[in-house]
RONU-624904 format. One line per 8 residues: number of its first residue (from 1); their letters; for each residue x, y, z of N, C-alpha, C. Coordinates in steps of 0.1 Angstrom, whole numbers, m for minus. Layout:
residues N
NUM = A = X,Y,Z,X,Y,Z,X,Y,Z ~ ...
END
This chain:
residues 250
1 = MQPGPGLA = m364,m35,262,m357,m25,254,m365,m17,251 ~ m362,0,250,m371,8,248,m373,11,234 ~ m387,11,231,m390,16,217,m382,24,210 ~ m372,25,194,m367,32,190,m375,41,179 ~ m377,51,181,m386,61,176,m382,63,156 ~ m366,59,155,m360,61,144,m363,51,138 ~ m367,38,143,m370,22,133,m383,17,130 ~ m394,28,144,m411,22,143,m413,25,130
9 = GRSVAITR = m419,14,122,m432,11,113,m421,12,101 ~ m405,12,103,m399,7,88,m397,m2,90 ~ m391,m2,76,m384,m19,69,m369,m23,73 ~ m365,m30,81,m350,m29,80,m346,m42,72 ~ m337,m45,61,m334,m56,57,m322,m62,64 ~ m324,m75,66,m307,m81,77,m304,m90,62 ~ m290,m86,61,m281,m93,49,m275,m104,53 ~ m276,m106,70,m268,m117,75,m265,m128,73
17 = PAGTAQAL = m258,m138,75,m263,m153,70,m275,m162,76 ~ m276,m168,65,m287,m175,66,m290,m182,85 ~ m301,m180,91,m299,m188,102,m296,m180,114 ~ m287,m170,110,m278,m165,122,m285,m148,125 ~ m295,m144,123,m302,m131,125,m316,m132,133 ~ m317,m143,143,m330,m144,151,m330,m134,159 ~ m316,m131,163,m315,m124,179,m319,m109,175 ~ m310,m104,161,m313,m90,158,m330,m87,151
25 = VRQLRAEG = m336,m99,144,m349,m99,143,m360,m96,157 ~ m358,m101,165,m363,m99,179,m357,m88,180 ~ m350,m80,183,m346,m65,184,m352,m57,174 ~ m351,m57,165,m360,m52,153,m375,m46,156 ~ m382,m61,160,m397,m61,162,m398,m55,174 ~ m389,m55,183,m393,m47,197,m393,m28,196 ~ m387,m30,185,m387,m12,185,m393,m11,172 ~ m406,m18,173,m415,m14,159,m409,m15,144
33 = AMPLLLPG = m399,m22,145,m398,m24,128,m400,m35,123 ~ m399,m34,109,m402,m43,101,m393,m51,93 ~ m385,m62,100,m376,m69,98,m378,m78,85 ~ m365,m77,75,m368,m88,64,m358,m95,61 ~ m358,m108,62,m341,m113,58,m341,m120,45 ~ m329,m112,42,m320,m110,26,m309,m117,29 ~ m306,m129,35,m292,m133,37,m284,m133,26 ~ m276,m128,28,m259,m122,17,m254,m130,16
41 = LSLRGLPP = m253,m145,21,m247,m155,28,m246,m167,31 ~ m247,m182,25,m254,m192,34,m238,m198,42 ~ m239,m202,53,m225,m206,59,m227,m221,66 ~ m221,m233,58,m218,m246,61,m207,m251,60 ~ m210,m263,72,m203,m268,79,m194,m273,76 ~ m181,m277,73,m174,m286,64,m170,m304,76 ~ m170,m311,66,m173,m321,67,m162,m331,77 ~ m162,m339,89,m152,m341,98,m143,m353,96
49 = TPALLAAW = m135,m348,83,m122,m359,78,m111,m358,91 ~ m105,m370,90,m96,m373,98,m82,m357,98 ~ m83,m352,86,m74,m339,84,m78,m331,92 ~ m93,m327,91,m97,m314,100,m99,m318,114 ~ m96,m327,118,m103,m332,132,m88,m331,135 ~ m73,m334,132,m62,m332,133,m56,m315,136 ~ m64,m312,124,m58,m294,123,m67,m291,136 ~ m75,m292,138,m82,m286,150,m78,m293,165
57 = RAALRAEL = m75,m301,166,m71,m304,177,m54,m298,178 ~ m47,m298,169,m33,m293,169,m37,m277,173 ~ m49,m270,170,m53,m255,170,m54,m256,184 ~ m61,m266,190,m61,m264,208,m51,m262,216 ~ m40,m263,210,m22,m268,219,m19,m253,212 ~ m24,m247,207,m15,m231,204,m13,m224,212 ~ m7,m213,210,m1,m200,222,m18,m197,223 ~ m20,m190,215,m32,m180,207,m40,m183,200
65 = LLFTSPAA = m52,m186,203,m64,m189,196,m72,m178,190 ~ m75,m171,179,m83,m163,169,m92,m169,162 ~ m104,m167,167,m118,m167,161,m120,m158,154 ~ m131,m154,143,m132,m147,134,m144,m146,133 ~ m151,m151,142,m166,m152,134,m177,m164,152 ~ m188,m162,151,m200,m171,156,m198,m184,152 ~ m199,m188,136,m200,m194,127,m189,m202,131 ~ m175,m198,133,m164,m202,135,m164,m212,144
73 = VRHAARLA = m168,m205,161,m169,m217,171,m179,m223,173 ~ m192,m221,166,m197,m231,163,m197,m246,156 ~ m190,m246,143,m184,m251,138,m173,m261,142 ~ m167,m252,150,m152,m255,155,m152,m268,164 ~ m163,m264,174,m169,m270,189,m179,m282,184 ~ m182,m285,170,m190,m296,168,m179,m308,163 ~ m169,m307,162,m157,m313,160,m147,m317,171 ~ m145,m313,182,m143,m319,192,m144,m304,202
81 = PLRTRATV = m144,m307,218,m148,m293,226,m133,m281,226 ~ m141,m274,228,m134,m264,230,m124,m262,244 ~ m114,m269,249,m110,m271,257,m91,m268,251 ~ m88,m260,261,m74,m254,258,m69,m244,267 ~ m57,m243,263,m48,m233,273,m45,m221,269 ~ m45,m219,256,m45,m213,248,m49,m194,252 ~ m44,m186,249,m51,m174,250,m61,m176,240 ~ m74,m169,244,m80,m171,231,m89,m159,230
89 = LAVGQGTA = m91,m152,217,m91,m138,210,m105,m142,203 ~ m114,m130,208,m129,m132,199,m127,m116,189 ~ m133,m119,177,m134,m106,162,m144,m97,170 ~ m153,m104,181,m163,m92,185,m173,m97,193 ~ m180,m93,199,m190,m92,212,m195,m107,203 ~ m201,m110,194,m208,m118,190,m201,m134,190 ~ m190,m134,187,m177,m142,185,m177,m148,200 ~ m177,m134,214,m174,m140,222,m186,m142,232
97 = AALRRQGV = m196,m141,228,m209,m146,234,m208,m165,232 ~ m207,m166,217,m207,m182,212,m196,m189,222 ~ m183,m177,223,m173,m187,230,m177,m188,246 ~ m183,m181,251,m186,m186,264,m197,m196,266 ~ m210,m195,252,m214,m208,255,m210,m223,253 ~ m192,m216,248,m187,m232,249,m182,m234,259 ~ m181,m224,269,m176,m222,283,m159,m218,280 ~ m158,m208,271,m145,m203,274,m152,m188,280
105 = LALLVPAR = m148,m188,291,m148,m173,301,m135,m160,302 ~ m126,m167,298,m112,m157,296,m111,m152,283 ~ m112,m150,276,m112,m138,263,m110,m130,259 ~ m103,m126,249,m100,m111,246,m110,m105,235 ~ m115,m93,236,m123,m87,227,m118,m73,225 ~ m117,m70,210,m114,m57,208,m127,m50,211 ~ m124,m34,208,m133,m27,213,m140,m22,198 ~ m131,m22,191,m140,m24,171,m133,m41,164
113 = QDSEGLLE = m150,m36,165,m148,m55,163,m150,m56,147 ~ m139,m59,148,m132,m64,131,m118,m70,132 ~ m108,m72,117,m99,m69,118,m91,m60,126 ~ m90,m52,120,m83,m43,124,m87,m39,138 ~ m97,m43,141,m97,m39,163,m87,m52,165 ~ m91,m64,161,m86,m71,162,m66,m72,166 ~ m65,m70,153,m52,m65,157,m41,m56,162 ~ m49,m45,165,m49,m37,179,m48,m42,189
121 = LPALQELR = m51,m53,199,m51,m55,205,m33,m61,214 ~ m32,m57,224,m19,m58,229,m11,m75,227 ~ m20,m82,229,m13,m97,229,m9,m99,214 ~ m15,m95,203,m10,m97,190,m2,m85,182 ~ 8,m81,194,15,m71,188,29,m78,189 ~ 31,m86,195,49,m91,194,45,m108,195 ~ 45,m110,178,45,m123,180,53,m137,175 ~ 67,m130,171,77,m135,169,81,m149,172
129 = GRQVALIG = 83,m162,161,82,m174,167,66,m179,180 ~ 60,m174,182,47,m176,186,36,m185,180 ~ 30,m196,186,20,m205,177,4,m195,181 ~ 1,m193,166,m6,m188,166,m19,m197,153 ~ m32,m197,158,m39,m203,153,m56,m194,147 ~ m58,m195,134,m71,m186,135,m81,m203,132 ~ m91,m199,135,m100,m205,134,m114,m193,121 ~ m118,m199,115,m129,m198,106,m131,m201,90
137 = AEGGRGLL = m132,m198,83,m136,m198,67,m126,m196,59 ~ m123,m200,47,m115,m201,39,m121,m187,29 ~ m109,m177,26,m113,m166,15,m113,m155,24 ~ m126,m147,22,m121,m134,32,m113,m123,29 ~ m108,m112,34,m100,m106,28,m85,m109,32 ~ m86,m118,38,m68,m120,41,m59,m111,55 ~ m64,m99,56,m59,m87,65,m46,m101,76 ~ m58,m106,84,m52,m113,96,m39,m121,93
145 = QQVLRERG = m44,m126,81,m29,m135,79,m17,m127,77 ~ m19,m123,66,m14,m113,65,m1,m105,75 ~ m7,m98,82,m4,m90,93,0,m102,108 ~ m1,m113,107,2,m118,118,14,m123,113 ~ 15,m128,100,34,m136,97,37,m125,94 ~ 36,m110,93,48,m102,92,48,m96,105 ~ 36,m103,115,46,m98,127,56,m109,135 ~ 55,m120,126,61,m136,129,57,m142,136
153 = ARLREVHV = 46,m144,135,36,m157,139,42,m165,136 ~ 36,m182,138,42,m195,130,22,m198,131 ~ 19,m195,116,7,m191,118,0,m205,114 ~ m10,m214,117,m20,m224,112,m34,m216,110 ~ m39,m217,101,m53,m216,94,m59,m230,95 ~ m73,m227,102,m79,m240,101,m95,m235,98 ~ m98,m238,89,m115,m240,82,m120,m249,87 ~ m133,m245,93,m140,m252,98,m155,m250,96
161 = YRRAPPRL = m157,m243,85,m166,m239,75,m166,m233,64 ~ m179,m230,55,m172,m221,44,m183,m212,40 ~ m180,m199,30,m193,m194,27,m199,m198,15 ~ m210,m196,10,m217,m198,1,m226,m189,m3 ~ m230,m189,m18,m239,m177,m21,m252,m185,m17 ~ m264,m177,m14,m276,m179,m3,m288,m184,m14 ~ m298,m187,m8,m306,m192,m22,m317,m184,m18 ~ m319,m175,m28,m329,m163,m26,m343,m168,m35
169 = NQRHLRSV = m355,m170,m30,m365,m171,m35,m377,m163,m42 ~ m389,m169,m53,m393,m153,m49,m404,m144,m40 ~ m403,m154,m28,m407,m144,m19,m395,m132,m13 ~ m380,m137,m15,m373,m126,m10,m373,m115,m18 ~ m376,m118,m36,m378,m107,m46,m389,m100,m41 ~ m398,m107,m40,m413,m97,m38,m415,m86,m29 ~ m407,m91,m16,m402,m87,m4,m394,m72,m7 ~ m382,m72,m12,m373,m63,m20,m381,m50,m27
177 = LALSSDAC = m386,m60,m39,m393,m51,m46,m404,m40,m40 ~ m414,m42,m27,m421,m41,m17,m414,m27,m9 ~ m399,m26,m11,m394,m16,m1,m397,0,m3 ~ m402,4,6,m407,14,8,m391,25,7 ~ m394,39,6,m380,47,4,m375,50,17 ~ m378,43,29,m370,51,39,m367,33,50 ~ m365,27,39,m362,9,46,m346,14,49 ~ m337,6,55,m324,5,57,m323,m7,52
185 = VLLSSTEA = m311,m11,49,m303,m23,47,m289,m22,50 ~ m291,m34,62,m277,m38,71,m270,m46,63 ~ m260,m41,64,m246,m43,53,m234,m47,65 ~ m227,m61,64,m216,m62,69,m202,m69,66 ~ m209,m74,49,m198,m80,41,m200,m76,30 ~ m190,m75,26,m188,m68,9,m191,m85,2 ~ m186,m94,9,m193,m111,m2,m204,m113,m2 ~ m209,m108,11,m228,m106,13,m232,m98,m1
193 = LQNLQALL = m230,m86,m1,m235,m72,m8,m228,m81,m22 ~ m222,m82,m26,m219,m91,m45,m226,m99,m43 ~ m229,m108,m38,m240,m120,m36,m256,m116,m40 ~ m257,m106,m33,m271,m98,m35,m268,m92,m50 ~ m263,m88,m51,m258,m78,m67,m261,m92,m78 ~ m254,m98,m76,m259,m113,m88,m268,m118,m86 ~ m274,m124,m75,m285,m134,m75,m298,m123,m77 ~ m301,m110,m73,m315,m106,m75,m317,m97,m85
201 = SPPAWQAL = m329,m97,m93,m327,m92,m102,m328,m78,m105 ~ m327,m76,m119,m320,m61,m118,m334,m47,m114 ~ m344,m45,m116,m352,m47,m109,m353,m41,m94 ~ m351,m55,m87,m352,m59,m72,m335,m53,m66 ~ m326,m54,m74,m315,m46,m70,m315,m31,m72 ~ m319,m25,m78,m321,m10,m81,m333,m5,m67 ~ m345,m12,m63,m350,m10,m53,m342,m12,m42 ~ m335,m25,m39,m326,m24,m25,m315,m12,m24
209 = CAATAVVS = m311,m6,m35,m300,8,m37,m308,20,m33 ~ m324,15,m34,m328,31,m32,m330,31,m14 ~ m328,21,m9,m327,20,5,m317,30,11 ~ m312,29,25,m303,36,27,m297,26,37 ~ m283,25,27,m275,12,37,m270,15,45 ~ m268,13,56,m261,11,75,m248,0,68 ~ m239,4,67,m228,m5,67,m214,m3,80 ~ m209,m13,80,m203,m18,93,m186,m9,92
217 = SARLAAAA = m183,m4,81,m165,m2,75,m168,8,67 ~ m161,18,68,m155,27,54,m152,21,42 ~ m147,8,46,m144,0,33,m154,m4,28 ~ m161,m10,34,m179,m16,31,m185,m6,24 ~ m185,6,34,m191,23,22,m188,23,11 ~ m174,23,6,m168,22,m5,m177,14,m15 ~ m175,m1,m11,m182,m11,m23,m198,m9,m22 ~ m206,m4,m15,m216,m1,m16,m222,8,m22
225 = REAGFERI = m211,20,m24,m215,34,m36,m210,28,m46 ~ m203,19,m48,m195,16,m62,m207,7,m68 ~ m214,m1,m55,m224,m9,m62,m239,m3,m64 ~ m243,6,m60,m254,15,m65,m258,26,m53 ~ m255,24,m42,m263,30,m31,m262,44,m31 ~ m270,50,m27,m265,65,m25,m265,66,m14 ~ m275,63,m5,m275,68,8,m269,58,22 ~ m258,63,23,m251,51,27,m247,60,46
233 = VIAASAGA = m251,51,54,m249,53,68,m236,46,77 ~ m224,47,80,m217,38,85,m217,35,99 ~ m216,26,102,m219,23,120,m203,21,124 ~ m204,19,142,m192,22,143,m188,4,144 ~ m194,m2,139,m189,m16,138,m200,m26,134 ~ m199,m37,133,m205,m48,124,m214,m55,138 ~ m211,m50,150,m222,m55,162,m234,m50,160 ~ m245,m59,162,m262,m57,161,m267,m41,171
241 = NELLSAAR = m262,m41,182,m260,m27,188,m257,m13,178 ~ m245,m16,171,m239,m6,164,m247,m1,153 ~ m252,m16,144,m258,m15,135,m272,m7,133 ~ m277,m9,145,m292,m8,149,m289,11,153 ~ m278,12,157,m277,30,164,m277,35,152 ~ m274,30,140,m267,38,127,m280,39,123 ~ m289,28,119,m300,33,115,m309,33,120 ~ m312,41,130,m315,49,140,m318,64,134
249 = SA = m305,66,131,m300,80,128,m307,77,110 ~ m305,67,101,m305,68,94,m318,77,82
END
């Protein structure tokens, strides 16, 4: 990767869930940036109860199998191998890569890597009476569930993990307080934004809001502005490459 002059020497706070940002850290360091891990979420797998195992096996027999995140793939695969004849769909390239690591090579991925992009795929237009399984975590916007049901799908939701607030310590607080004015904050989750606002001390939150927020959607831009960010750049999607491209121009 060629060094990106837009990020060299700058601090970049990564708010992705704990344990999921290693590749992004490597990309930033390769460009001369100083990554700061500031997780806005913690992802925790659910115990393999008989009910969850049965729900996952039933999902594998659906006509359409939708994964909402790489974590959904990872935690589902721990329950039972991902062997299915379903048409498999991934919300973005990160989720698609996780599926390929599980041996799923034939899958559909939208150009726009979010719920809206997924819903634009031709495979999800006419769903009346079709069995659709949605694999992810409880909560979130609920847009996928709403639209899939409106289109007539026989929807089965399987929650294989849960989202929880992160555990921040004094090292996180000191790092945020030390951010320079040209720092960037990568944001792709409203829930992560809300968690950080609740957990950071008022001075630390003020220091974070002084940085440029690089967000993955107009919806998240509005939430960031309401939370106190003044400089906001909207990336093309939540993908790492798109977020970094937007950050270089910030």
